[in-house]
N, C-alpha and C positions, 0 to 999 in steps of 0.2 A: 705072265705080265711082269714087266720089269718095274723096278721102283720108280723110275723116271715116268713111265706111262701112268702108273698109279698116282703119282704126285700131280701130273697134268690133269688127270680126271678129277681129282679132289679140288684142284684150283678152278677148273671150269664149273664144277658143281657149286663151289663157294660163290663165284661170280654170278652164276644164274640165280642162286638163292638171294643174294644181295639185290639183284635187279628186281626179282619178284617182290621182296620186302619193300623196297623203295617205291615200286609201282603201287602197292597196296596203300602205303602211307600217303602217297600223292593223291590217290583216288578218295581216300577218307577226308583229307583236307579239302579237296575240291567239292565233295558232297557237303561238308560243313559250311563252306563258303556259299554255295548255292542255297542251302537251307536258310542261312542268315539273311541273304538278300531277299528271298521270297517272303520270309517272315516279316521283315521290315517294310516291304512294299504292301503287304496285305494286312498289316497290323492295324487294329482299331485304336482309337484314342485310349489312353490308359485310364482315363476317368473324365467325367464331364469337368470342364474347367471354368474358372471365373470368367464371366463375360458371355458364356454360352446361354442359350435359351433352355429353360427347364423342359424336360421331356414329359409330355402329357401321359397320364395313366388313369385307369379306373380300377379301384380295388374295393373289396368288401369292407365296410365299416363295422367294427365290432361293438362300439359303445355309444351308438347314436341311433336316432330314429330312422335315418336313411339306410337303405340297403347297401348303397355304394357311395364312394367318394370319388368324384371326377376332379382331378387337379385343374382342369380347364375352367371349372365352375368357380374357382377361387381367383380368377383373373381380376386384376385391379387391387388385390390385397397383397400385403407382404406375407410371405410364406416361410415358415421354418419347417424344413423337411428333415426329420430325424429318423435314421435307420438304426434299429435296436433289436434286442432279443432279451427274453426273461432270464436266460442263463448268463448274461453279460453283467458282471458286477458294476463296472463303470456306468453302464446304461441305467442300472437300478439307482445309482447314486444321483444322477442328474434329473430323474423323473420328478421328484418333489420340487425342484427349482422350476421346471417347466410348468408344473401345475400351479405354483404360487404366482407366476407371471401371466398365465393364460388369461384370466378374467380381465386384467388391466389392459393387455395388449389386444385382446379381441375387440374391445371397445374402440381401440385406436386403428382398427383395420388390419391387424396382423393375425394370421391363422397359424396355429401350431398343429402339424400333422406328424404323428409318429407311425412309421412303417415298421411293423413287426415282421421279422423273418423266422419266427418260431414255426415249428412243425404243426402244432395243433392249436385250435382256438381255445380249448379248455384251459391250457396253461396261461394263455394271454388274458383270458377273462378273469382268472384268479388273481393275476398280477394287477390288473386294472382295478378290481374290487379292493385288493389289499391297500393300494395307494390312492384309491378314490379319484382316479384320473377322469377329468371331464373333457379334455381336448380330444379331437378325433384320433382314434387308433384304427389303422387299417392293417389288413393281413395280406402280406405278400407270400402266400402259401408255396408257390412254386419258384419263387426267387426271380421272376421275370423283371420286376421293377429294379431290384437290386442289381441284376445283370445289366439292365439298360443304362443305369447310372454308374455301372462298374465300381460298386462299393467294395472296399477291402475291409479294413478293420471296423469293428463295432465298438462304440457308436461312431457314426459319421453323420454330420449335420450340414445341410445346405441351407443357406439363407438366400431367398429369392425375392427380388424387389417387385413392386406392383406391375412392372412391365414384363415380368416373366424371366428376367435375367438373373442368373446366379451371380451374387455379389460376394459371397464368401463360402468357403468349404472348410469345415473343421473336422479333423480326424481325432477321435478321442473325446473324453468327457469334458463338459463345460462347467465352470463355476457359475454361481448365481450372477456375479457382476459381469463376467464375460458374456453370458447369455443375454443379459439385459442390454448390454452395449450393442450386440448384434441385432437384437430385436428393434432397437431404436433406429438403426441404419436402414431397416426395410419398411419402416412405417410409411404409409402413403402421406404425401404432402398435403 
């Protein structure tokens, strides 16, 4: 084989390799584009939004006489729906605020419901006893309610008016004054 033939073969191989490489890159980009389009078309809402109706649920109540709490039973009341866990320090900090305001706002037609996403009832019950919490604490053992509301960071609190409409969503801890302001907003008229 001559040097010219050898050079031509190398040139053809180089062109063929470039074509294969470019084809692979093009296929990867096309697959990414198809994936992005399909994901956006089938994507659920990122989270329940202000103005949406609250999603009904029934969960086991841990610190009350009832076996379960049905959100639908609270229709006509303002509802503060707080998602929390015992391992969440900001959640722990806002619990005393919730407890101090609960008796006052319960009389005004506002219910505070704390949805625990902890794994076991034992740790929740110890926490409830430690802080002497009297408002309803429900256990979302398998995370179905958290998933339905698509809750991200803890704590996350939804304020629901007497018509069942979400009027405010707060991600992160609440101060006493902010909490009271939101509770005033959802009071039945």
